[in-house]
C-alpha positions in Angstrom: 0.0 0.0 0.0 1.2 3.5 -0.9 -1.1 6.5 -0.8 -0.9 10.3 -0.5 -3.7 12.3 1.2 -4.5 15.5 3.1 -3.5 15.6 6.8 -6.7 17.4 7.6 -9.0 14.9 5.8 -7.0 12.0 7.4 -7.3 13.2 11.0 -11.0 13.9 10.5 -11.5 10.3 9.2 -9.4 8.8 11.9 -11.4 10.6 14.6 -14.6 9.2 13.2 -13.3 5.6 13.0 -11.8 5.9 16.5 -15.3 6.1 18.0 -15.6 2.4 17.5 -12.3 1.7 19.3 -12.7 0.7 23.0 -9.7 0.9 25.3 -8.3 -2.1 27.0 -9.5 -4.7 24.5 -8.1 -8.2 25.2 -7.7 -8.8 21.5 -4.8 -6.5 20.4 -6.1 -6.0 16.8 -9.3 -4.4 18.2 -7.2 -1.5 19.4 -6.2 -0.9 15.8 -7.7 0.9 12.8 -7.8 -1.0 9.5 -6.5 1.2 6.7 -7.3 0.0 3.2 -6.4 1.7 -0.1 -8.4 0.8 -3.2 -9.2 2.7 -6.4 -9.0 6.3 -5.5 -10.1 5.9 -1.9 -8.6 5.2 1.5 -11.0 3.6 3.9 -10.6 3.4 7.7 -12.5 0.8 9.8 -12.7 0.0 13.5 -14.8 -2.2 15.7 -15.3 -3.2 19.3 -17.6 -6.1 18.3 -20.5 -4.1 19.6 -20.4 -1.4 16.9 -18.3 -1.1 13.7 -17.5 2.1 11.8 -16.1 2.5 8.3 -15.4 5.9 6.7 -13.9 6.6 3.3 -11.9 9.5 2.0 -10.3 10.7 -1.2 -6.6 9.8 -1.7 -4.0 9.4 -4.4 -3.4 5.6 -4.5 -0.2 4.4 -6.0 -0.4 0.9 -4.7 -3.5 -0.8 -3.2 -3.2 -2.7 0.1 -4.2 -2.7 3.8 -2.8 -2.7 7.3 -4.0 -2.3 10.9 -2.3 0.3 13.0 -2.8 1.1 16.8 -5.4 3.8 16.9 -4.0 5.8 19.8 -0.5 6.1 18.3 -1.7 6.8 14.8 -4.2 9.5 15.8 -1.7 11.1 18.2 1.0 11.3 15.5 -1.2 12.5 12.6 -2.8 15.1 14.8 0.6 16.7 15.4 1.4 17.1 11.7 0.8 20.4 9.9 -1.9 20.5 7.3 -0.5 19.3 4.0 0.2 16.1 2.1 0.9 12.9 4.0 2.4 9.8 2.4 1.5 6.4 3.9 3.4 3.3 2.8 3.7 -0.2 4.0 7.3 -1.2 4.5 9.2 -4.1 6.1 6.3 -6.4 6.3 3.8 -4.8 8.7 5.1 -1.3 9.4 3.5 1.9 8.2 5.9 4.6 7.0 4.4 8.1 7.4 6.1 10.9 5.6 5.1 14.6 5.9 6.7 18.0 5.8 9.6 18.0 8.2 8.9 14.6 9.7 9.1 10.9 9.0 8.2 7.9 11.2 7.3 4.2 11.2 4.6 2.5 13.2 4.4 -1.2 13.6 1.0 -2.8 12.7 -0.8 -6.1 12.7 -1.8 -8.0 9.6 -5.3 -7.2 8.3 -6.2 -10.9 8.2 -6.6 -10.8 12.0 -9.1 -7.9 11.8 -12.7 -9.0 12.2 -14.8 -8.8 9.1 -17.4 -6.0 9.2 -20.9 -7.5 9.4 -23.1 -7.4 6.3 -26.6 -6.1 6.8 -29.4 -7.8 4.9 -31.9 -5.0 5.4 -35.5 -5.8 5.8 -36.4 -2.1 6.0 -34.7 1.1 4.8 -35.5 4.7 5.7 -34.1 8.2 5.1 -34.1 10.9 7.7 -32.8 14.5 7.7 -29.4 14.5 9.5 -30.2 17.8 11.3 -33.5 16.4 12.6 -31.9 13.2 13.7 -29.0 15.0 15.4 -31.5 17.2 17.4 -33.6 14.1 18.3 -30.5 12.3 19.6 -29.6 15.1 21.9 -33.1 15.4 23.2 -33.6 11.6 23.8 -30.5 9.6 24.4 -29.6 11.2 27.7 -32.7 9.7 29.3 -31.6 6.1 28.7 -30.4 3.9 31.6 -26.8 2.8 32.2 -27.8 0.0 34.5 -27.5 -3.4 32.7 -30.1 -5.0 35.1 -32.7 -4.1 32.4 -30.8 -4.1 29.1 -33.8 -2.7 27.1 -33.6 0.5 29.1 -30.0 1.0 28.0 -31.2 1.6 24.5 -33.2 4.0 22.4 -36.4 2.8 20.9 -36.7 3.6 17.2 -40.4 3.1 16.3 -41.1 3.6 12.6 -44.7 4.4 12.0 -46.6 5.3 8.8 -45.9 9.0 9.0 -42.4 9.1 10.7 -40.2 7.9 13.5 -40.7 8.0 17.3 -37.5 7.9 19.3 -37.9 7.1 23.0 -35.6 6.5 25.9 -36.3 6.0 29.6 -34.5 4.9 32.8 -37.9 4.4 34.5 -37.5 7.7 36.4 -37.7 9.9 33.4 -38.6 9.5 29.7 -38.0 11.5 26.5 -40.0 11.0 23.3 -39.3 12.8 20.0 -41.3 12.5 16.8 -39.6 13.0 13.4 -42.1 13.3 10.6 -41.3 12.0 7.2 -43.2 10.1 4.5 -43.2 6.4 4.9 -45.0 3.6 3.1 -44.8 0.9 5.9 -48.0 -1.0 6.6 -47.3 -1.7 10.3 -45.0 -0.3 13.0 -41.4 -1.4 13.1 -39.6 -1.4 16.4 -35.9 -1.7 17.1 -33.9 -0.9 20.2 -30.4 0.7 19.5 -27.9 0.9 22.3 -27.8 4.4 23.7 -24.0 4.5 23.4 -24.3 3.8 19.7 -26.9 6.5 19.3 -24.7 9.0 21.1 -21.7 8.2 18.9 -23.9 8.5 15.8 -24.9 12.0 17.0 -21.2 13.0 17.2 -20.5 11.7 13.7 -23.4 13.5 12.1 -22.9 16.7 14.2 -21.5 18.7 11.2 -23.2 16.8 8.4 -26.1 18.1 6.2 -28.3 16.0 4.0 -30.0 12.7 4.8 -29.1 9.7 6.9 -30.0 6.2 5.6 -31.1 3.7 8.2 -31.1 0.0 7.3 -32.7 -2.5 9.8 -32.2 -6.2 9.8 -33.4 -8.8 12.4 -30.5 -8.1 14.9 -28.5 -5.2 13.5 -28.9 -1.7 12.2 -26.8 0.3 9.8 -26.6 4.1 9.6 -25.1 5.6 6.5 -24.1 9.2 6.7 -22.1 10.6 3.7 -18.9 8.6 3.4 -19.4 6.9 6.8 -21.3 3.8 7.9 -22.0 2.8 11.5 -23.2 -0.8 12.2 -24.5 -1.8 15.6 -26.1 -4.8 17.2 -29.7 -4.3 18.4 -30.8 -5.0 21.9 -33.1 -7.9 22.2 -36.3 -7.7 24.2 -39.5 -5.7 24.3 -39.4 -2.0 25.2 -41.8 -1.0 28.0 -45.4 0.0 27.0 -44.6 3.6 28.0 -47.6 5.2 26.4 -50.0 4.0 29.0 -47.8 5.7 31.7 -47.9 9.1 30.0 -49.5 11.8 32.2 -53.2 12.4 32.1 -54.9 15.7 31.5 -52.9 18.4 33.4 -54.6 20.3 36.2 -52.0 23.1 35.9 -50.1 24.4 33.0 -47.1 26.8 33.4 -45.2 28.6 30.7 -41.7 29.6 31.7 -38.5 30.9 30.2 -36.0 28.1 29.9 -33.0 30.0 30.9 -34.7 31.6 33.9 -35.8 28.2 35.1 -32.3 26.7 34.6 -30.7 29.5 36.7 -33.3 29.0 39.5 -32.8 25.2 39.6 -29.0 25.7 39.7 -29.4 28.1 42.6 -31.4 25.7 44.8 -29.7 22.6 43.7 -26.6 23.7 45.6 -28.4 22.5 48.8 -29.8 19.2 47.7 -26.9 16.8 47.8 -28.1 15.3 51.1 -31.7 15.0 49.9 -31.4 13.0 46.7 -31.6 16.1 44.5 -35.1 16.7 45.8 -36.5 20.2 45.1 -40.1 21.3 45.6 -41.9 23.3 42.9 -45.0 25.4 43.9 -47.1 26.9 41.1 -49.4 29.7 42.1 -52.1 31.6 40.3 -50.3 34.9 40.9 -47.8 34.0 38.2 -45.0 32.6 40.3 -43.1 29.3 40.2 -41.4 28.9 43.6 -38.5 26.4 44.0 -37.3 25.5 47.4 -35.4 22.8 49.3 -35.5 21.4 52.8 -32.9 22.7 55.3 -29.7 20.7 55.2 -26.3 20.9 56.9 -25.1 23.4 54.3 -28.3 25.5 54.3 -31.5 25.8 52.3 -32.4 27.4 49.0 -35.3 29.2 47.4 -35.8 30.9 44.1 -38.8 32.5 42.3 -39.5 32.6 38.6 -42.1 34.7 36.8 -44.5 32.4 34.8 -47.7 32.3 33.0 -50.1 30.0 34.7 -53.4 28.4 33.7 -55.4 26.0 36.0 -55.2 25.5 39.7 -52.4 26.0 42.3 -50.2 22.9 42.4 -47.1 21.4 44.1 -44.7 18.7 43.1 -41.2 17.4 44.1 -38.7 16.5 41.4 -35.0 15.6 40.9 -33.1 18.8 40.2 -30.6 17.1 37.9 -33.4 15.6 35.8 -35.0 19.0 35.4 -31.6 20.5 34.2 -31.0 17.6 31.8 -34.3 18.2 30.1 -34.0 22.0 30.0 -30.5 21.9 28.6 -31.6 19.6 25.7 -35.1 20.9 24.9 -33.9 23.5 22.4 -36.5 26.1 23.0 -36.4 29.5 24.7 -39.7 28.8 26.5 -41.1 25.6 27.9 -44.5 24.3 29.2 -44.7 22.5 32.5 -47.8 20.3 32.8 -48.7 19.1 36.3 -51.4 16.7 37.3 -50.7 16.4 41.0 -47.9 15.4 43.4 -48.1 11.7 42.6 -48.2 11.8 38.8 -45.3 12.5 36.4 -44.7 16.1 35.2 -44.4 16.9 31.5 -41.9 19.3 30.1 -42.5 20.4 26.5 -41.0 23.1 24.2 -43.6 25.8 23.8 -43.2 26.2 20.0 -42.9 22.6 18.8 -45.3 19.8 19.5 -42.9 17.0 18.6 -41.1 16.5 21.9 -42.1 15.7 25.4 -40.0 14.8 28.5 -41.6 13.4 31.6 -40.2 13.1 35.1 -41.5 10.9 37.9 -42.2 12.8 41.1 -40.3 12.5 44.4 -42.0 12.4 47.9 -43.1 15.9 49.0 
């Protein structure tokens, strides 16, 4: 293999592929990135056996070939080079020679025959979604997934394809996010798959600067996302996602419109005093246009903050986890939000005021 390519394009491609490299793999080749030159392209692949990523970039290919190189060393070195041409060449068996302006080095690799084959997807269903819509949905939903492997299905994000779009849902049983993406679809019945939240978060990073559409291919136990010159393949989580819709809040007795930033500041103020009380803060909504947040007295003190709001309905009180409120507000992507409260024992809904395609619910704590 002998190729010449841009340093900037190479480091960008390496950073994408590196998202599938997990540290401390017992199999040495899984710490490596597979570099393959063919035609006029250089492709970079990596896998941790949970997800696999392959990204392709333009290159001047003099000789085709492939090699696997330790990701950490390769990315560290290429990242230190100045922007300009970089020559990559296999020498002395399995060593990669790297030549650039004012520098030359060799990195020992492993034969590509030891690298796992990337899985092939025999898609039963294929969809296309706007990359910007999907990126926003990922940031609004994935954070609500659980990291506790006791219930594996809760560590994933539900992708439910319906006849007029896609519902993305995540929950850790204490909170839940649902985002609806509308796009034309010809499916006759709903299609569900549960994608690991870690995969979804990495996908969000990959498509963060992309425009256009994302292709999603679903098979019986795997999913493939194609974004530009990059594909990400992931296993699906087996099991049935909870029937969350029956737990969605009933008709609210109190609705409260509030500025997102004002509420964030107020929650941060009172949350300084809730470490001893499981992040418990009390919210009181009054008909005089006030949302009052307060905490119980602790060893470090107590907190109270007021926010001006627009209220409809009756006075109401509820206790919530302060961090859960902040997580929702920081990802809701709207200047103003609507809080909908039934009573102190039912979940509270937080929705963007302008858009009707997202809802976040939080289970109450004991008042």
